[in-house]
ZATIDO-933314 format. One record per residue (C-alpha): x, y, z; residue in one letter. Coordinates in Angstrom, 3 decimals. Layout:
<node <X, Y, Z>, a>
...
***
This chain:
<node <103.206, 159.538, 50.065>, m>
<node <105.107, 156.460, 51.188>, s>
<node <108.374, 155.200, 50.293>, r>
<node <110.375, 152.110, 51.063>, i>
<node <113.813, 151.506, 51.864>, i>
<node <115.630, 148.557, 50.140>, k>
<node <118.274, 147.418, 52.656>, s>
<node <120.223, 144.049, 52.510>, p>
<node <118.453, 140.759, 54.289>, i>
<node <121.852, 140.364, 55.988>, d>
<node <121.902, 143.686, 57.537>, g>
<node <118.553, 142.736, 59.973>, i>
<node <119.506, 143.185, 63.708>, m>
<node <116.204, 142.237, 65.432>, d>
<node <112.979, 141.565, 64.197>, r>
<node <109.378, 140.895, 66.247>, y>
<node <105.674, 141.019, 65.977>, d>
<node <103.946, 143.842, 67.139>, v>
<node <99.212, 143.196, 67.339>, i>
<node <97.145, 146.517, 66.673>, a>
<node <94.164, 146.136, 68.498>, r>
<node <91.061, 148.239, 68.737>, y>
<node <87.419, 148.216, 70.406>, v>
<node <84.930, 150.277, 68.132>, v>
<node <82.236, 151.851, 70.034>, p>
<node <79.910, 149.062, 69.340>, s>
<node <82.163, 147.077, 71.757>, g>
<node <83.965, 144.539, 69.141>, k>
<node <87.563, 143.877, 69.217>, h>
<node <89.747, 144.063, 65.961>, y>
<node <93.520, 143.441, 65.775>, s>
<node <95.836, 143.490, 62.744>, i>
<node <99.885, 141.948, 62.729>, p>
<node <102.843, 143.875, 61.268>, f>
<node <106.330, 142.740, 61.704>, t>
<node <109.069, 144.965, 62.535>, i>
<node <112.700, 144.465, 61.496>, e>
<node <115.974, 146.822, 62.864>, i>
<node <117.957, 147.250, 60.089>, i>
<node <121.843, 148.156, 60.146>, d>
<node <122.376, 149.637, 57.168>, d>
<node <126.253, 150.459, 56.945>, n>
<node <125.857, 151.698, 60.435>, g>
<node <122.598, 153.795, 60.141>, e>
<node <119.875, 152.049, 62.354>, y>
<node <116.212, 151.822, 60.049>, i>
<node <113.050, 150.804, 61.485>, y>
<node <111.056, 149.065, 59.087>, r>
<node <107.741, 147.806, 59.045>, v>
<node <106.656, 144.906, 57.231>, k>
<node <102.772, 144.122, 56.440>, e>
<node <100.947, 141.290, 56.054>, k>
<node <100.596, 141.066, 52.624>, y>
<node <102.377, 142.172, 49.378>, e>
<node <102.251, 145.439, 48.205>, e>
<node <99.957, 144.860, 44.969>, k>
<node <97.273, 143.139, 46.889>, l>
<node <97.407, 145.750, 49.728>, l>
<node <97.373, 148.646, 46.850>, n>
<node <94.186, 147.090, 45.306>, d>
<node <92.747, 146.998, 48.683>, a>
<node <92.772, 150.556, 48.992>, k>
<node <91.313, 151.411, 45.421>, k>
<node <88.412, 149.298, 46.576>, i>
<node <88.115, 151.156, 49.564>, l>
<node <88.087, 154.308, 48.183>, d>
<node <85.142, 152.973, 45.926>, d>
<node <83.155, 151.826, 49.342>, i>
<node <83.939, 155.380, 50.691>, i>
<node <82.657, 157.233, 47.954>, d>
<node <78.973, 155.921, 48.037>, i>
<node <78.631, 154.749, 51.507>, i>
<node <76.103, 157.034, 54.191>, q>
<node <77.474, 158.196, 57.048>, f>
<node <75.244, 157.066, 59.651>, d>
<node <75.497, 155.261, 63.033>, d>
<node <75.809, 151.971, 62.078>, e>
<node <78.948, 152.960, 59.904>, l>
<node <80.611, 154.722, 63.238>, i>
<node <79.234, 152.034, 65.693>, e>
<node <81.462, 149.131, 63.703>, d>
<node <83.092, 150.774, 60.328>, p>
<node <84.595, 147.313, 60.053>, v>
<node <81.487, 145.334, 59.593>, t>
<node <79.444, 148.361, 58.002>, y>
<node <82.049, 148.602, 55.020>, m>
<node <82.319, 144.902, 54.498>, m>
<node <79.070, 144.322, 54.151>, n>
<node <79.185, 146.742, 51.796>, v>
<node <81.776, 145.119, 49.907>, y>
<node <79.807, 141.575, 49.685>, d>
<node <76.798, 143.329, 48.270>, k>
<node <78.659, 144.849, 45.767>, i>
<node <81.976, 142.761, 44.822>, f>
<node <80.860, 139.248, 46.072>, i>
<node <76.942, 139.439, 45.754>, e>
<node <77.141, 141.322, 42.836>, g>
<node <79.997, 139.439, 40.679>, t>
<node <79.609, 136.350, 38.293>, k>
<node <83.280, 135.949, 38.643>, d>
<node <83.982, 136.565, 41.929>, n>
<node <86.790, 134.477, 42.896>, l>
<node <89.046, 137.277, 42.844>, y>
<node <87.148, 139.598, 45.377>, f>
<node <86.493, 136.434, 47.599>, r>
<node <90.079, 136.085, 47.734>, s>
<node <90.505, 139.870, 48.413>, l>
<node <88.402, 140.014, 51.323>, r>
<node <90.668, 139.457, 54.168>, s>
<node <92.860, 142.219, 52.745>, v>
<node <90.207, 144.624, 52.400>, v>
<node <89.063, 143.958, 55.923>, e>
<node <92.773, 144.644, 57.588>, y>
<node <93.103, 147.711, 55.174>, i>
<node <89.971, 148.844, 56.711>, i>
<node <91.123, 148.195, 60.539>, i>
<node <95.135, 149.639, 59.476>, k>
<node <93.591, 152.768, 57.764>, d>
<node <89.857, 154.065, 59.111>, i>
<node <90.076, 152.486, 62.688>, v>
<node <93.590, 153.042, 62.844>, g>
<node <95.727, 155.259, 62.422>, y>
<node <96.919, 154.372, 58.772>, s>
<node <100.514, 154.063, 58.330>, f>
<node <101.077, 155.233, 61.734>, l>
<node <99.130, 152.449, 63.044>, t>
<node <102.125, 149.816, 63.720>, p>
<node <104.013, 152.973, 65.455>, l>
<node <101.594, 152.857, 67.891>, l>
<node <101.024, 149.483, 68.480>, a>
<node <104.831, 149.263, 69.065>, d>
<node <105.591, 149.069, 72.996>, e>
<node <108.886, 149.680, 72.475>, y>
<node <108.276, 152.993, 70.476>, i>
<node <108.248, 156.012, 72.721>, e>
<node <108.268, 159.056, 70.396>, d>
<node <107.287, 159.364, 67.087>, i>
<node <107.979, 162.495, 64.844>, t>
<node <108.300, 163.845, 61.534>, l>
<node <110.089, 167.807, 60.831>, s>
<node <108.647, 168.287, 57.854>, s>
<node <106.919, 167.175, 54.520>, p>
<node <109.339, 165.113, 51.771>, n>
<node <110.880, 163.262, 54.796>, s>
<node <110.717, 160.173, 56.543>, y>
<node <109.295, 159.891, 60.052>, i>
<node <111.332, 158.977, 62.775>, q>
<node <110.771, 156.965, 66.203>, v>
<node <113.033, 156.694, 69.592>, l>
<node <113.293, 153.115, 70.282>, h>
<node <113.178, 152.053, 73.570>, r>
<node <115.463, 149.290, 73.301>, k>
<node <117.840, 151.181, 70.723>, y>
<node <117.557, 154.291, 73.112>, s>
<node <121.600, 154.522, 72.898>, g>
<node <121.296, 155.147, 68.749>, y>
<node <119.073, 158.226, 69.384>, g>
<node <116.321, 158.598, 66.764>, w>
<node <115.864, 155.946, 64.105>, i>
<node <114.588, 156.468, 60.718>, k>
<node <111.466, 154.734, 59.795>, t>
<node <110.521, 153.581, 56.313>, d>
<node <107.649, 155.500, 56.112>, i>
<node <108.772, 158.657, 53.865>, y>
<node <105.301, 161.442, 53.149>, l>
<node <104.957, 164.377, 51.266>, d>
<node <102.928, 167.278, 52.089>, e>
<node <99.648, 165.667, 51.058>, d>
<node <100.194, 162.676, 53.086>, g>
<node <101.528, 164.873, 56.256>, v>
<node <98.520, 167.427, 55.931>, e>
<node <96.467, 164.346, 56.146>, k>
<node <97.976, 162.578, 59.204>, i>
<node <97.828, 165.950, 61.003>, i>
<node <94.242, 166.585, 60.264>, s>
<node <93.694, 162.866, 61.648>, r>
<node <95.556, 163.303, 64.547>, l>
<node <93.543, 166.591, 65.091>, a>
<node <90.107, 164.889, 64.968>, f>
<node <91.427, 162.094, 67.115>, r>
<node <91.818, 164.041, 69.989>, s>
<node <89.140, 166.553, 69.433>, g>
<node <90.882, 169.782, 68.250>, k>
<node <91.423, 171.466, 65.205>, s>
<node <94.426, 172.683, 62.946>, i>
<node <94.069, 175.167, 60.378>, s>
<node <96.234, 178.350, 58.698>, i>
<node <93.925, 180.365, 61.417>, l>
<node <94.571, 177.868, 64.044>, q>
<node <97.852, 176.297, 63.284>, p>
<node <99.122, 175.096, 66.527>, l>
<node <97.611, 171.257, 67.620>, l>
<node <98.494, 169.744, 71.017>, e>
<node <96.367, 167.465, 72.321>, g>
<node <95.581, 163.444, 73.241>, v>
<node <94.711, 161.100, 71.630>, l>
<node <91.771, 158.175, 72.516>, p>
<node <95.046, 155.977, 73.415>, e>
<node <96.195, 158.500, 75.449>, k>
<node <99.610, 159.476, 73.942>, f>
<node <99.779, 163.101, 73.698>, r>
<node <99.740, 165.152, 69.982>, v>
<node <101.318, 167.910, 69.114>, s>
<node <101.539, 169.694, 65.277>, a>
<node <102.199, 173.070, 63.584>, t>
<node <100.751, 173.376, 60.167>, y>
<node <102.208, 173.950, 57.079>, r>
<node <104.284, 176.954, 56.927>, n>
<node <102.652, 179.770, 59.304>, e>
<node <104.655, 178.700, 62.392>, l>
<node <107.783, 176.528, 60.509>, s>
<node <109.651, 177.669, 57.532>, p>
<node <109.990, 173.584, 56.553>, l>
<node <106.108, 173.587, 56.895>, g>
<node <103.895, 170.979, 58.627>, s>
<node <105.178, 168.577, 61.620>, s>
<node <104.376, 166.616, 64.228>, f>
<node <105.529, 164.399, 66.997>, t>
<node <103.660, 162.354, 69.119>, i>
<node <104.715, 161.429, 72.591>, r>
<node <103.760, 157.435, 73.900>, k>
<node <102.788, 156.779, 77.542>, f>
<node <103.320, 152.798, 78.547>, k>
<node <99.136, 151.352, 79.635>, q>
<node <101.192, 150.006, 82.157>, s>
<node <103.116, 152.648, 84.050>, p>
<node <106.425, 151.942, 85.818>, l>
<node <106.860, 151.814, 89.449>, t>
<node <109.801, 152.191, 91.748>, l>
<node <110.929, 148.399, 90.920>, r>
<node <110.959, 148.900, 87.062>, d>
<node <113.016, 152.132, 86.906>, l>
<node <115.615, 150.676, 89.723>, t>
<node <115.874, 147.342, 87.593>, l>
<node <116.301, 149.334, 84.300>, s>
<node <119.256, 151.317, 85.978>, g>
<node <117.320, 154.649, 85.840>, f>
<node <117.947, 154.579, 89.699>, m>
<node <119.712, 153.281, 92.682>, e>
<node <117.347, 150.912, 95.061>, p>
<node <118.637, 152.938, 98.003>, y>
<node <116.971, 156.118, 96.148>, l>
<node <113.738, 154.588, 95.688>, a>
<node <113.661, 153.878, 99.609>, a>
<node <114.657, 157.117, 100.178>, l>
<node <111.993, 158.660, 98.242>, i>
<node <109.064, 156.559, 100.014>, r>
<node <110.823, 157.463, 103.130>, y>
<node <109.938, 161.082, 102.156>, m>
<node <106.426, 160.400, 100.608>, v>
<node <105.647, 158.408, 103.443>, e>
<node <106.242, 161.593, 105.658>, r>
<node <104.154, 163.841, 102.955>, k>
<node <107.317, 165.705, 102.605>, r>
<node <107.305, 168.401, 99.529>, f>
<node <109.471, 166.620, 96.336>, i>
<node <110.016, 168.342, 93.293>, m>
<node <111.598, 166.433, 90.413>, i>
<node <113.477, 168.638, 87.796>, v>
<node <115.227, 167.843, 84.468>, g>
<node <115.416, 168.770, 80.577>, p>
<node <112.362, 167.580, 78.496>, s>
<node <112.401, 163.808, 78.149>, g>
<node <114.732, 162.730, 80.898>, s>
<node <111.832, 160.786, 82.729>, g>
<node <110.212, 163.668, 84.958>, k>
<node <106.510, 162.550, 84.405>, t>
<node <107.861, 159.001, 84.553>, t>
<node <109.426, 159.348, 88.156>, l>
<node <106.757, 161.270, 88.972>, l>
<node <103.844, 158.968, 88.304>, n>
<node <105.865, 155.670, 89.750>, a>
<node <106.018, 157.779, 93.504>, i>
<node <102.655, 158.030, 93.187>, l>
<node <101.733, 154.315, 92.563>, l>
<node <103.839, 153.642, 95.222>, d>
<node <101.375, 155.656, 97.936>, i>
<node <98.893, 152.731, 99.083>, p>
<node <95.393, 152.873, 98.015>, k>
<node <94.329, 154.344, 101.635>, t>
<node <95.662, 157.818, 101.167>, r>
<node <94.074, 160.278, 98.663>, r>
<node <95.832, 161.796, 95.692>, i>
<node <94.610, 165.074, 93.776>, v>
<node <96.589, 165.651, 90.290>, t>
<node <96.536, 168.377, 88.384>, l>
<node <97.763, 168.678, 84.717>, e>
<node <97.407, 170.274, 81.319>, e>
<node <97.810, 167.315, 78.989>, i>
<node <96.832, 164.041, 81.376>, p>
<node <99.647, 161.908, 81.184>, e>
<node <99.610, 160.321, 85.195>, i>
<node <98.031, 156.890, 85.002>, n>
<node <97.030, 155.555, 88.387>, l>
<node <94.265, 153.695, 87.587>, m>
<node <94.723, 150.948, 90.293>, r>
<node <93.921, 153.347, 93.632>, n>
<node <90.804, 154.368, 93.648>, i>
<node <91.614, 157.487, 96.189>, g>
<node <92.883, 159.256, 93.021>, w>
<node <91.469, 162.378, 91.452>, k>
<node <92.930, 163.400, 88.493>, p>
<node <92.309, 167.197, 87.585>, l>
<node <92.850, 168.358, 83.750>, t>
<node <92.761, 172.039, 82.196>, t>
<node <90.571, 172.895, 80.171>, r>
<node <91.498, 173.031, 76.189>, w>
<node <89.948, 176.478, 75.114>, d>
<node <90.925, 178.005, 78.469>, r>
<node <94.029, 179.857, 79.614>, d>
<node <96.015, 177.165, 81.086>, p>
<node <97.748, 179.257, 83.847>, e>
<node <94.325, 180.698, 85.346>, s>
<node <93.393, 177.152, 84.371>, e>
<node <95.856, 175.474, 86.923>, m>
<node <95.281, 178.104, 89.516>, l>
<node <91.450, 177.375, 89.401>, n>
<node <92.027, 173.895, 89.560>, l>
<node <95.161, 174.363, 92.687>, l>
<node <92.568, 176.288, 94.234>, r>
<node <89.761, 173.566, 94.164>, y>
<node <92.901, 170.642, 95.194>, a>
<node <93.581, 172.914, 98.370>, l>
<node <90.035, 172.426, 99.207>, r>
<node <90.049, 168.593, 99.068>, e>
<node <90.958, 166.549, 101.695>, r>
<node <94.089, 165.286, 100.124>, a>
<node <96.937, 163.627, 101.826>, d>
<node <98.820, 164.453, 98.016>, y>
<node <98.694, 167.208, 95.562>, i>
<node <100.699, 166.450, 92.442>, a>
<node <101.226, 168.832, 90.042>, v>
<node <102.453, 167.190, 86.150>, g>
<node <104.468, 170.040, 85.490>, e>
<node <104.924, 173.728, 87.509>, s>
<node <106.352, 176.577, 85.586>, r>
<node <103.925, 179.673, 86.552>, g>
<node <101.918, 181.008, 89.417>, l>
<node <101.003, 177.989, 90.190>, e>
<node <104.439, 177.039, 92.010>, v>
<node <103.508, 179.242, 94.622>, r>
<node <100.133, 177.777, 95.845>, l>
<node <102.025, 174.224, 95.308>, v>
<node <104.517, 175.888, 98.307>, f>
<node <101.316, 176.789, 99.798>, q>
<node <99.901, 173.473, 99.951>, a>
<node <103.343, 171.841, 101.607>, a>
<node <103.046, 174.755, 104.026>, a>
<node <99.677, 173.476, 105.215>, t>
<node <100.610, 169.789, 105.567>, g>
<node <99.932, 168.228, 102.255>, h>
<node <102.309, 165.869, 100.565>, g>
<node <103.357, 167.825, 97.405>, c>
<node <105.013, 166.583, 94.460>, i>
<node <105.629, 167.958, 91.213>, t>
<node <107.593, 168.416, 88.379>, t>
<node <109.691, 171.627, 87.042>, f>
<node <112.150, 172.529, 84.066>, h>
<node <115.948, 173.354, 85.321>, a>
<node <119.148, 172.339, 84.777>, s>
<node <120.702, 172.819, 88.327>, s>
<node <120.243, 174.310, 91.509>, m>
<node <121.615, 177.710, 90.834>, k>
<node <118.760, 177.729, 87.336>, e>
<node <116.314, 176.254, 89.797>, l>
<node <116.670, 178.810, 92.570>, y>
<node <116.849, 181.702, 90.038>, a>
<node <113.652, 180.113, 88.346>, r>
<node <111.216, 180.106, 91.531>, l>
<node <112.858, 183.780, 92.716>, k>
<node <112.189, 185.398, 89.298>, s>
<node <108.529, 186.501, 88.282>, k>
<node <106.509, 185.031, 87.415>, p>
<node <106.696, 182.892, 90.276>, i>
<node <108.523, 185.119, 92.926>, s>
<node <108.747, 182.673, 95.860>, i>
<node <110.175, 184.139, 98.802>, d>
<node <113.632, 182.898, 100.164>, s>
<node <111.891, 181.487, 103.676>, s>
<node <109.470, 179.669, 101.255>, m>
<node <112.580, 177.203, 100.044>, f>
<node <112.839, 175.919, 103.937>, k>
<node <109.527, 174.165, 102.663>, l>
<node <110.857, 172.620, 100.313>, l>
<node <112.451, 168.906, 101.569>, d>
<node <113.877, 166.615, 98.343>, l>
<node <115.047, 167.778, 94.969>, i>
<node <115.691, 164.743, 92.116>, i>
<node <117.325, 166.182, 89.055>, f>
<node <116.771, 164.035, 86.324>, l>
<node <119.093, 163.791, 83.309>, n>
<node <119.534, 162.358, 79.545>, i>
<node <122.105, 161.508, 77.554>, g>
<node <126.077, 159.529, 77.647>, e>
<node <126.448, 157.913, 81.015>, s>
<node <129.050, 155.167, 82.082>, r>
<node <129.441, 154.026, 78.691>, g>
<node <125.347, 154.632, 77.305>, g>
<node <122.874, 156.463, 76.924>, y>
<node <120.565, 156.441, 78.971>, r>
<node <117.989, 158.364, 81.247>, r>
<node <118.900, 158.498, 85.083>, y>
<node <118.764, 159.841, 88.663>, v>
<node <121.796, 162.556, 88.243>, d>
<node <121.445, 164.481, 91.527>, r>
<node <119.300, 164.844, 94.638>, v>
<node <119.776, 167.450, 97.395>, y>
<node <118.360, 167.090, 100.743>, l>
<node <116.633, 170.346, 102.030>, g>
<node <117.889, 171.143, 105.591>, l>
<node <115.231, 172.996, 108.143>, r>
<node <117.925, 175.694, 108.344>, n>
<node <117.024, 176.344, 104.581>, g>
<node <120.399, 174.984, 102.869>, k>
<node <120.728, 172.434, 100.780>, w>
<node <123.085, 169.245, 100.928>, i>
<node <123.905, 167.009, 97.824>, c>
<node <123.713, 163.509, 99.121>, i>
<node <123.653, 161.748, 96.064>, y>
<node <125.441, 162.472, 92.420>, k>
<node <125.349, 159.625, 89.394>, d>
<node <128.224, 157.166, 90.363>, g>
<node <128.269, 157.860, 93.874>, y>
<node <128.673, 154.393, 95.855>, s>
<node <126.152, 153.172, 98.418>, y>
<node <128.623, 154.425, 100.860>, q>
<node <129.542, 157.569, 99.667>, d>
<node <125.339, 158.096, 99.746>, f>
<node <125.187, 157.289, 103.189>, l>
<node <128.041, 159.004, 104.249>, a>
<node <126.007, 162.491, 102.478>, k>
<node <122.916, 161.431, 104.425>, l>
<node <124.551, 160.728, 107.734>, s>
<node <125.741, 164.561, 107.782>, k>
<node <122.023, 165.728, 106.409>, a>
<node <119.641, 163.672, 108.850>, m>
<node <119.549, 163.088, 113.116>, n>
<node <120.553, 159.892, 114.516>, h>
<node <116.898, 158.414, 115.261>, e>
<node <116.232, 159.701, 111.727>, n>
<node <118.836, 157.891, 109.690>, l>
<node <118.024, 154.469, 111.325>, n>
<node <115.003, 154.604, 110.088>, k>
<node <115.964, 155.348, 106.735>, m>
<node <118.522, 152.439, 107.204>, l>
<node <116.084, 150.180, 108.209>, s>
<node <113.924, 150.648, 105.111>, m>
<node <117.010, 150.406, 102.867>, i>
<node <117.387, 147.021, 104.119>, d>
<node <113.788, 146.392, 103.913>, n>
<node <113.552, 147.528, 100.515>, y>
<node <112.878, 144.569, 97.898>, v>
<node <113.382, 144.594, 94.420>, v>
<node <111.369, 141.899, 92.273>, d>
<node <110.895, 139.778, 94.966>, g>
<node <115.172, 140.321, 95.959>, l>
<node <116.618, 141.622, 98.540>, k>
<node <119.524, 144.070, 96.847>, q>
<node <123.092, 144.329, 98.181>, d>
<node <123.143, 147.600, 98.748>, v>
<node <126.366, 147.878, 100.001>, g>
<node <128.539, 147.891, 96.853>, d>
<node <126.013, 150.731, 95.288>, g>
<node <123.064, 148.718, 94.345>, g>
***
């Protein structure tokens, strides 16, 4: 099922430790370590997982675990704490029930390691899911290697791991992912979309029903501690003065739309903006798959569609409900259908509205909003105050996610581009002064001057 890529020791570019941590239903905590190596194999980067124990011990422990699984009873005690339950079985059979048990005593910690990794965790996916540098995990087809997007090496693109899966291995892991997300996948229902208990989004296809290449899966991970606007400015995703502009618009409950291709950081920016809203404000969020995390805000009310219902009608119902809530802000995780019309209605009734949308240009955005099934009337466009276009790819000598353009909506229904990637602060200020009246401009400049990143004032005079 898995195969190890052999690479020269001197090809190791990076090495770091990862700890996979789990809490079982009984409340007991377990953790197991891994060592990750990033290898440069003649220009090809490889993500290699090194386990705590050597391969022979791991194989012996797996065989013993198979024997234990064959004889155990699946009851409440097993569900509450599978590690303790299985280790008690191991002790009775291989230590208490064996005279010459020295080897089994030495193997005990390895068996426990395998139980945590393969039963409590996700088998060979366990270290990948535990690695905070990993953003996405994917396998395009059986008989190939898993690939990952690594935050430290995002400029390289997808990195091949040393985990190789055959057809049987792919089907087993997809079945586990479906079970953990509370869904099912089969020939009759060959498409899986769900959320793992760790809040990671999973999608998968089954056998050749949807793809001629066979089964596949993708796991999109989200940081347990969401990024803030400060984090995004420090990472180069956006300029500090753009963060100040966003704060200015949010404080005044303006209608903001975040636009860009998949993987460009739309949800990340949406979450960062919502995190910046004071805790005294009430926020209602609507999503098909829960990705927004505002746990620090006691006024946050998350709403999600039910997986067994039509997502479009469900989203419309949730939006109608949200409009009856006394919310300061309504945020829609991804607008793409009739719900967009209700978002515009919410903006018209005085709610602060923020949503994400798929488009690559103002022309495309305008065409999609005007076309069926959305069919927004031209007179409604003046409700949209700020459009932030994101992008992902080569920029400024590297591969990155970044704010590409920002458009400010004027009350006469026209739009002005106040920022493009590479603008200096002076360029931005010149565009902004044309779009805002003198009083609002001074307020905006005062906010920029007071904007603090990591406790230090930024010199926005040179573009941040």
